[in-house]
N, CA, C and O of each residue as an XYZ file, in Angstrom:
444
protein
N       2.372     -6.503    -31.538
C       3.301     -5.745    -30.253
C       4.258     -4.776    -30.800
O       4.944     -5.137    -31.756
N       4.413     -3.437    -30.257
C       5.355     -2.400    -30.541
C       5.918     -2.356    -29.504
O       5.363     -2.327    -28.405
N       7.294     -2.342    -29.746
C       8.367     -1.749    -28.415
C       8.575     -0.145    -28.848
O       8.715      0.098    -30.046
N       8.596      0.947    -27.879
C       9.393      2.108    -28.239
C       9.937      2.384    -26.803
O       9.443      2.608    -25.698
N      11.572      2.224    -27.501
C      12.430      2.543    -26.279
C      12.959      3.906    -26.562
O      13.012      4.386    -27.695
N      13.433      4.635    -25.235
C      14.119      5.766    -25.153
C      15.035      6.039    -24.087
O      15.377      5.139    -23.319
N      15.477      7.270    -23.976
C      16.410      7.509    -22.771
C      18.126      7.316    -23.073
O      18.974      7.597    -22.226
N      18.396      6.861    -24.245
C      19.599      7.263    -24.551
C      20.310      8.204    -24.455
O      19.788      9.241    -24.048
N      21.549      8.208    -24.739
C      22.414      9.894    -25.249
C      24.057      9.442    -24.823
O      24.633      8.375    -25.033
N      24.611     10.841    -24.068
C      26.071     10.662    -24.248
C      26.192     10.869    -22.550
O      25.553     11.753    -21.981
N      26.966     10.068    -21.930
C      27.069     10.095    -20.744
C      28.464      9.847    -20.099
O      29.010      8.811    -20.480
N      29.212     10.681    -19.101
C      30.629     10.558    -18.680
C      30.652      9.197    -18.065
O      29.664      8.690    -17.534
N      31.992      8.547    -18.172
C      32.119      7.767    -17.091
C      31.743      7.863    -16.123
O      31.668      9.048    -15.798
N      31.291      6.913    -15.077
C      30.480      6.938    -13.765
C      29.126      7.831    -13.563
O      28.620      8.050    -12.462
N      28.514      8.416    -15.089
C      27.320      8.595    -15.016
C      26.079      7.880    -14.853
O      26.216      6.659    -14.787
N      24.755      8.382    -14.760
C      23.577      7.387    -15.111
C      22.763      7.902    -16.294
O      22.757      9.055    -16.726
N      22.020      6.763    -16.781
C      21.079      7.170    -17.851
C      19.842      5.984    -17.057
O      20.052      5.141    -16.185
N      18.649      6.317    -17.714
C      17.485      5.385    -17.531
C      16.953      5.397    -18.782
O      16.751      6.376    -19.501
N      16.708      4.084    -19.026
C      16.177      3.782    -20.548
C      14.820      3.186    -19.878
O      14.686      2.525    -18.848
N      13.707      3.723    -20.970
C      12.243      3.515    -20.940
C      11.866      2.520    -22.287
O      12.537      2.705    -23.302
N      11.013      1.680    -22.300
C      10.436      1.040    -22.974
C       9.321      0.536    -23.075
O       9.169     -0.583    -22.585
N       8.308      1.129    -23.670
C       6.646      1.261    -23.586
C       6.324      0.143    -24.766
O       6.647      0.319    -25.941
N       5.637     -1.035    -24.273
C       4.667     -1.722    -25.073
C       3.544     -1.127    -25.418
O       2.932     -0.250    -24.809
N       3.232     -1.773    -26.678
C       1.762     -1.352    -27.151
C       1.285     -2.272    -28.005
O       2.036     -3.142    -28.447
N      -0.177     -2.195    -28.392
C      -0.771     -3.209    -29.185
C      -1.484     -4.558    -28.727
O      -1.972     -4.539    -27.597
N      -1.601     -5.732    -29.477
C      -1.983     -7.057    -28.610
C      -0.940     -7.376    -27.372
O      -0.164     -8.302    -27.609
N      -0.863     -6.994    -26.599
C      -0.157     -7.097    -25.458
C      -0.825     -8.476    -24.779
O      -0.284     -9.578    -24.692
N      -1.973     -8.141    -24.387
C      -2.407     -9.192    -23.554
C      -1.420     -8.954    -22.046
O      -1.278     -7.898    -21.429
N      -0.843    -10.272    -21.734
C       0.072    -10.360    -20.708
C       1.339    -10.580    -21.177
O       1.531    -11.748    -21.514
N       2.442     -9.692    -21.335
C       3.453    -10.107    -21.601
C       4.180    -10.447    -20.475
O       4.259     -9.602    -19.584
N       4.822    -11.699    -20.313
C       5.469    -11.715    -18.795
C       6.761    -11.702    -18.842
O       7.380    -11.807    -17.783
N       7.442    -11.571    -20.056
C       8.786    -11.496    -19.249
C       9.193    -10.347    -20.520
O       8.777    -10.583    -21.655
N      10.013     -9.121    -20.259
C      10.525     -7.752    -21.038
C      12.081     -7.734    -20.670
O      12.538     -7.732    -19.527
N      12.673     -7.724    -21.652
C      14.259     -7.522    -21.249
C      14.974     -6.280    -22.039
O      14.282     -5.445    -22.622
N      16.162     -6.221    -22.025
C      17.014     -5.348    -22.502
C      18.155     -6.374    -23.379
O      18.298     -7.539    -23.005
N      18.743     -5.971    -24.266
C      19.889     -6.281    -25.047
C      20.732     -5.004    -25.342
O      20.502     -3.893    -24.866
N      21.605     -5.283    -26.082
C      22.701     -4.272    -26.361
C      23.871     -4.753    -27.428
O      24.457     -5.824    -27.266
N      24.098     -4.051    -28.302
C      25.207     -4.193    -29.129
C      26.140     -3.139    -29.499
O      25.929     -2.019    -29.964
N      27.446     -3.867    -29.126
C      28.625     -2.213    -29.369
C      28.580     -2.842    -30.803
O      28.077     -3.872    -31.252
N      29.520     -1.509    -31.500
C      30.057     -1.608    -32.603
C      30.891     -2.572    -33.150
O      32.081     -2.483    -32.846
N      30.540     -3.492    -33.902
C      31.271     -4.729    -34.476
C      30.874     -5.892    -33.642
O      31.195     -7.019    -34.021
N      30.328     -5.754    -32.740
C      29.785     -7.097    -31.785
C      28.802     -7.426    -31.674
O      27.874     -6.655    -31.921
N      28.607     -8.580    -31.299
C      27.202     -9.534    -31.349
C      26.372     -8.721    -30.323
O      26.869     -7.990    -29.466
N      24.792     -8.978    -30.549
C      23.973     -8.289    -29.576
C      24.041     -9.548    -28.473
O      23.987    -10.777    -28.461
N      24.201     -8.369    -27.513
C      24.131    -10.003    -26.336
C      22.871     -9.048    -25.336
O      22.459     -7.889    -25.292
N      22.566    -10.583    -24.501
C      21.521    -10.018    -23.180
C      22.226     -9.226    -22.050
O      23.351     -9.453    -21.604
N      21.299     -8.186    -21.641
C      21.658     -7.371    -20.550
C      20.779     -7.640    -19.271
O      21.227     -8.060    -18.204
N      19.804     -7.417    -19.463
C      18.988     -7.543    -17.729
C      17.445     -8.238    -18.551
O      17.106     -7.948    -19.698
N      16.894     -8.931    -17.874
C      15.270     -9.303    -18.314
C      14.774     -9.476    -16.624
O      15.513     -9.631    -15.651
N      13.222     -9.388    -16.659
C      12.426     -9.153    -15.778
C      10.872     -9.825    -16.188
O      10.245     -9.776    -17.246
N      10.610    -10.352    -15.103
C       8.973    -11.199    -15.516
C       7.905    -10.204    -14.816
O       8.115     -9.095    -14.323
N       6.927    -10.796    -14.900
C       5.554     -9.835    -14.589
C       5.470     -9.955    -13.169
O       4.711     -9.204    -12.557
N       6.246    -10.918    -12.493
C       6.245    -11.034    -10.952
C       7.144    -10.498    -10.483
O       7.210    -10.508     -9.254
N       8.281     -9.761    -11.317
C       9.267     -9.176    -10.460
C      10.372     -9.685    -10.478
O      11.314     -8.967    -10.143
N      10.651    -11.184    -10.899
C      12.170    -11.507    -10.823
C      12.836    -11.409    -11.891
O      12.467    -11.585    -13.052
N      14.026    -11.068    -11.400
C      15.205    -10.261    -12.299
C      16.324    -11.142    -12.497
O      16.654    -11.997    -11.674
N      17.139    -10.847    -14.029
C      18.156    -11.898    -14.171
C      19.010    -10.654    -14.898
O      18.579     -9.727    -15.584
N      20.251    -10.945    -14.532
C      21.434     -9.982    -15.277
C      22.423    -10.477    -15.760
O      22.719    -11.604    -15.364
N      23.282     -9.820    -16.779
C      24.584    -10.160    -17.286
C      25.647     -9.935    -16.129
O      25.762     -8.908    -15.461
N      26.209    -10.798    -16.049
C      27.289    -10.766    -14.741
C      27.994     -9.222    -14.921
O      28.160     -8.528    -13.918
N      28.326     -8.819    -16.041
C      28.955     -7.253    -16.274
C      28.322     -6.155    -15.734
O      28.907     -5.084    -15.573
N      27.164     -6.343    -15.441
C      26.356     -5.223    -15.115
C      25.553     -5.436    -13.521
O      24.839     -4.566    -13.022
N      25.713     -6.156    -13.176
C      25.114     -6.787    -11.775
C      25.771     -5.685    -11.034
O      26.899     -5.290    -11.332
N      25.068     -5.189    -10.071
C      25.109     -4.039     -8.949
C      25.363     -2.621     -9.590
O      25.755     -1.704     -8.869
N      25.166     -2.449    -10.813
C      25.250     -1.410    -11.335
C      23.972     -1.251    -12.156
O      23.652     -0.087    -12.399
N      23.244     -2.155    -12.590
C      22.142     -1.732    -13.593
C      20.851     -2.352    -12.610
O      20.967     -3.199    -11.724
N      19.957     -1.856    -12.928
C      18.590     -2.158    -12.135
C      17.383     -2.154    -12.822
O      16.689     -1.138    -12.838
N      16.929     -3.552    -13.604
C      15.531     -3.724    -14.265
C      14.004     -3.458    -13.412
O      13.706     -4.084    -12.395
N      13.458     -2.802    -13.810
C      11.786     -2.637    -13.128
C      10.714     -2.520    -14.389
O      10.870     -2.305    -15.591
N       9.497     -2.775    -13.512
C       8.684     -2.705    -14.906
C       7.464     -1.675    -13.990
O       7.447     -1.510    -12.770
N       6.646     -1.170    -14.860
C       5.297     -0.804    -14.394
C       4.581     -1.599    -15.053
O       4.509     -1.418    -16.269
N       3.808     -2.770    -14.400
C       3.008     -3.372    -15.422
C       1.451     -2.830    -16.029
O       0.789     -3.338    -16.934
N       1.158     -1.711    -15.251
C      -0.225     -1.053    -15.391
C       0.043     -0.196    -16.675
O      -0.849      0.097    -17.471
N       1.578      0.243    -16.824
C       1.944      0.968    -18.074
C       2.596      0.151    -19.386
O       3.125      0.649    -20.379
N       2.403     -1.161    -19.091
C       3.269     -2.073    -20.143
C       4.543     -1.188    -20.429
O       4.697     -0.751    -21.570
N       5.594     -0.865    -19.298
C       6.434     -0.126    -19.237
C       7.871     -0.997    -18.756
O       7.791     -1.499    -17.635
N       8.735     -1.143    -19.257
C      10.271     -1.511    -18.294
C      10.909     -0.439    -18.709
O      10.751      0.272    -19.701
N      11.854     -0.402    -17.587
C      13.064      0.585    -17.563
C      14.211     -0.302    -16.837
O      14.050     -1.116    -15.928
N      15.486      0.101    -17.523
C      16.641      0.161    -17.043
C      17.410      0.994    -16.224
O      18.099      1.718    -16.943
N      17.533      1.139    -15.425
C      18.428      2.297    -14.449
C      20.035      1.779    -14.508
O      20.549      0.798    -13.971
N      20.577      2.732    -15.297
C      22.043      2.440    -15.191
C      22.670      3.303    -14.711
O      22.512      4.484    -15.020
N      23.877      2.708    -13.485
C      24.619      3.576    -12.860
C      25.715      3.178    -12.948
O      25.797      2.028    -13.379
N      27.028      3.889    -12.602
C      28.192      3.657    -12.826
C      28.823      3.069    -14.036
O      29.552      2.094    -14.221
N      28.132      4.279    -15.048
C      28.442      3.654    -16.445
C      29.720      3.519    -16.973
O      30.264      4.611    -16.807
N      30.514      2.721    -17.542
C      31.802      2.684    -18.068
C      31.704      2.887    -19.456
O      30.618      3.014    -20.021
N      33.066      2.934    -20.178
C      32.875      3.274    -21.662
C      32.631      1.776    -22.002
O      31.826      1.754    -22.933
N      33.046      0.305    -21.581
C      32.349     -0.875    -22.230
C      30.858     -0.864    -22.198
O      30.400     -1.829    -22.809
N      30.069     -0.178    -21.746
C      28.343     -0.099    -21.706
C      28.402      0.889    -23.085
O      27.378      0.654    -23.726
N      28.911      1.515    -23.507
C      28.563      1.896    -24.819
C      28.093      0.946    -25.801
O      28.789     -0.041    -26.037
N      26.839      1.148    -26.488
C      26.238      0.538    -27.163
C      24.761      0.852    -27.692
O      24.034      1.659    -27.114
N      24.399      0.187    -28.778
C      22.853      0.668    -28.833
C      22.257     -0.411    -28.273
O      22.718     -1.541    -28.429
N      20.658     -0.045    -27.230
C      20.274     -1.054    -26.735
C      18.839     -0.949    -26.752
O      18.166      0.072    -26.616
N      18.330     -2.520    -26.997
C      17.033     -2.877    -27.397
C      16.154     -3.320    -26.560
O      16.456     -4.456    -26.196
N      15.054     -2.873    -26.019
C      14.041     -3.654    -25.509
C      13.745     -5.014    -26.166
O      14.054     -5.159    -27.349
N      13.024     -6.272    -25.315
C      12.964     -7.416    -26.090
C      11.778     -8.001    -25.616
O      11.743     -8.106    -24.390
N      10.868     -8.383    -26.183
C       9.575     -9.289    -25.908
C       9.362    -10.658    -26.645
O       9.180    -10.699    -27.862
N       9.392    -11.721    -25.892
C       9.286    -12.627    -26.588
C       7.804    -13.062    -27.028
O       6.777    -12.824    -26.393
N       7.896    -13.682    -28.126
C       8.588    -14.700    -28.733
C       9.882    -13.782    -29.607
O      11.034    -14.214    -29.652
N       9.514    -12.631    -30.187
C      10.349    -12.003    -31.133
C      10.103    -10.192    -31.455
O      10.283     -9.320    -32.305
N       9.696    -10.377    -30.415
C       9.602     -8.137    -30.501
C      10.608     -7.630    -29.899
O      11.014     -7.981    -28.792
N      11.243     -6.454    -30.850
C      12.094     -5.901    -30.235
C      11.506     -4.012    -30.751
O      10.631     -3.539    -31.477
N      12.429     -3.557    -30.001
C      12.590     -1.942    -30.003
C      13.446     -1.474    -30.797
O      14.436     -2.153    -31.067
N      13.251     -0.136    -31.386
C      13.986      0.238    -32.381
C      15.374      0.489    -31.946
O      16.204      0.753    -32.816
N      15.760      0.434    -30.592
C      17.055      0.439    -30.172
C      17.469      2.409    -29.699
O      17.098      3.484    -30.172
N      18.115      2.126    -28.902
C      18.335      3.612    -28.180
C      20.278      3.490    -27.915
O      20.868      2.680    -27.199
N      20.832      4.520    -28.715
C      21.961      4.500    -28.351
C      22.452      5.288    -27.192
O      22.173      6.468    -26.978
N      23.257      4.477    -26.417
C      23.840      4.935    -24.758
C      25.243      5.262    -25.434
O      25.611      4.451    -26.283
N      25.998      6.248    -25.191
C      27.601      6.447    -25.257
C      27.901      6.948    -24.210
O      27.225      7.883    -23.781
N      29.161      6.393    -23.405
C      29.719      6.551    -22.082
C      31.364      7.039    -22.846
O      32.178      6.364    -23.477
N      31.361      8.381    -22.472
C      32.977      8.785    -22.921
C      33.132     10.282    -22.482
O      32.406     11.225    -22.794
N      34.236     10.282    -21.693
C      34.741     11.674    -21.396
C      34.967     12.736    -22.712
O      35.377     13.881    -22.518
């Protein structure tokens, strides 16, 4: 399984970005897909996940601001990020169990 992430960039505080992650290869059925992030000097942390039937989970700090969704027919997962804060600055990675990771996309929130 290969995961290709895109959509990062520089945005001002309060702005929005949408990340995408497309899965390819021996996909069959990927039940759970998710996003993690790693800020400079910090450990990678879970951000959000979604199952194939649409159940979602979020870290507390992004609830109400981020929305994870997926297009099963496209094997693609999205992360809509609104009301971005400087503390959201990190490299964002998409993930599919048991250990598949995308290459990471940098999100910088700064004025």
